[in-house]
C-alpha positions as CSV (number, residue, x, y, z in Angstrom):
1,X,-25.1,-7.0,5.8
2,X,-22.3,-4.7,4.7
3,X,-19.6,-3.0,6.6
4,X,-19.2,0.8,6.9
5,X,-15.9,2.5,6.2
6,X,-14.9,2.5,9.9
7,X,-15.7,-1.2,10.2
8,X,-13.6,-2.0,7.1
9,X,-10.7,0.1,8.6
10,X,-10.8,-1.9,11.8
11,X,-11.1,-5.2,9.9
12,X,-7.8,-4.6,8.1
13,X,-6.0,-4.9,11.4
14,X,-7.1,-8.6,11.5
15,X,-6.2,-9.3,7.9
16,X,-2.8,-10.4,6.6
17,X,-1.6,-7.3,4.8
18,X,-0.3,-9.0,1.7
19,X,-0.7,-7.8,-1.9
20,X,-3.9,-9.7,-2.7
21,X,-5.5,-8.5,0.5
22,X,-4.4,-4.9,-0.2
23,X,-5.7,-5.1,-3.8
24,X,-9.1,-5.9,-2.4
25,X,-9.0,-3.5,0.5
26,X,-7.5,-0.3,-0.9
27,X,-10.5,0.5,-3.2
28,X,-12.8,0.2,-0.2
29,X,-10.8,3.1,1.3
30,X,-11.2,5.3,-1.8
31,X,-7.6,4.9,-2.9
32,X,-7.0,5.5,-6.6
33,X,-5.6,2.6,-8.5
34,X,-2.9,4.7,-10.0
35,X,-1.6,5.7,-6.6
36,X,0.1,2.4,-6.0
37,X,2.1,-0.3,-7.7
38,X,3.2,-3.8,-6.7
39,X,5.6,-4.4,-9.6
40,X,8.2,-1.6,-8.9
41,X,8.3,-0.4,-12.5
42,X,9.1,3.0,-11.2
43,X,5.8,4.7,-12.1
44,X,5.8,8.3,-11.2
45,X,4.2,9.5,-8.0
46,X,3.2,6.0,-6.8
47,X,3.6,4.0,-3.6
48,X,5.3,0.7,-4.3
49,X,5.3,-2.6,-2.4
50,X,7.4,-5.3,-4.0
51,X,9.6,-8.3,-3.3
52,X,13.4,-7.6,-3.2
53,X,16.5,-9.7,-2.5
54,X,16.3,-9.0,1.3
55,X,12.6,-9.7,1.5
56,X,10.1,-6.8,0.8
57,X,10.5,-3.1,0.2
58,X,8.1,-0.2,0.4
59,X,8.8,3.2,-1.0
60,X,7.3,6.2,-2.8
61,X,8.4,6.5,-6.4
62,X,9.0,10.1,-7.4
63,X,10.7,10.8,-10.7
64,X,12.4,7.5,-10.7
65,X,13.7,7.9,-7.1
66,X,12.8,5.9,-4.1
67,X,11.6,8.1,-1.2
68,X,10.6,6.8,2.3
69,X,12.3,3.6,1.4
70,X,12.1,0.7,4.0
71,X,12.9,-3.0,3.8
72,X,11.1,-5.7,5.7
73,X,11.6,-9.4,6.2
74,X,7.9,-10.3,5.8
75,X,5.2,-9.3,3.3
76,X,2.8,-8.6,6.1
77,X,5.2,-6.1,7.8
78,X,5.8,-4.4,4.5
79,X,2.0,-4.3,3.8
80,X,1.3,-2.7,7.2
81,X,3.9,0.0,6.5
82,X,2.6,0.5,2.9
83,X,-1.0,0.7,4.2
84,X,0.0,3.4,6.8
85,X,1.9,5.5,4.1
86,X,-0.9,5.4,1.6
87,X,-3.7,6.1,4.0
88,X,-1.9,9.1,5.4
89,X,-1.5,10.7,2.0
90,X,-4.8,12.5,1.1
91,X,-3.7,12.8,-2.6
92,X,-4.2,9.1,-3.0
93,X,-7.9,9.4,-2.6
94,X,-10.4,9.4,-5.5
95,X,-11.9,12.8,-6.2
């Protein structure tokens, strides 16, 4: 038995929002693979979640600049913020 989109959206609240979980979950939401990056290589027009000296950081990479930059002490907190950002941006969806 499969889960519908609404069920998958609800299930994410019970998952640990780490990079492996996000890699599995994001495609189920129709998010384009080129809309996000977990390495921080400053791709253009991508949402980034990566480890940093203070813990974890999330930002939108635009022309090499960090926009909406936030730092978190845990990967789960960063993943939740990342998930919210990317889901609220309709341009991240597959056509």
